[in-house]
C-alpha positions in Angstrom: 200.5 112.5 -53.3 203.0 116.1 -53.4 202.4 116.7 -57.0 198.9 116.7 -56.7 198.5 119.5 -54.9 200.6 121.4 -57.6 197.7 120.9 -59.8 195.4 123.5 -58.6 197.8 125.8 -58.8 198.9 125.2 -62.7 194.7 125.0 -63.3 194.7 128.3 -62.1 197.7 130.0 -63.6 196.6 128.5 -67.2 193.0 129.5 -66.6 194.7 133.3 -65.7 196.7 133.0 -68.9 194.2 132.3 -71.3 193.2 135.7 -70.9 196.3 137.1 -72.2 196.5 138.4 -75.8 194.6 141.1 -77.5 193.3 138.6 -80.2 191.7 135.2 -80.3 195.0 133.5 -82.0 197.1 135.4 -79.2 194.7 134.2 -76.0 194.7 130.7 -77.4 198.5 130.2 -77.5 198.9 131.7 -74.2 196.6 129.2 -72.8 198.1 127.0 -74.8 201.7 127.4 -73.9 200.5 127.5 -69.8 198.2 124.1 -70.3 200.9 122.4 -71.6 203.7 123.5 -69.0 200.7 122.4 -66.6 199.1 118.9 -67.9 200.9 118.4 -71.7 199.2 117.6 -74.6 195.8 117.4 -72.8 196.4 120.7 -71.1 197.7 122.7 -74.1 193.7 121.6 -75.6 192.0 122.6 -72.9 194.0 126.0 -72.5 193.4 126.8 -75.8 190.1 126.0 -75.2 190.0 128.8 -72.3 191.7 131.1 -74.7 188.9 131.0 -77.1 186.3 131.5 -74.6 187.3 134.2 -73.3 187.7 135.9 -76.2 184.3 135.2 -77.2 182.8 136.5 -73.5 185.3 139.4 -74.3 183.4 140.3 -77.3 
């Protein structure tokens, strides 16, 4: 039960880090790294996807 308290914080961190970088590759990489730390391989995919979406929205 105590581990579940940290999940929202981890998700917020992954989403905020997915916007770091100057181009799509950097944003996807930082999102993937943050997602991997939070939720493993599945989090890495979600973080990379969020970074790609942030890049598309910023254009």
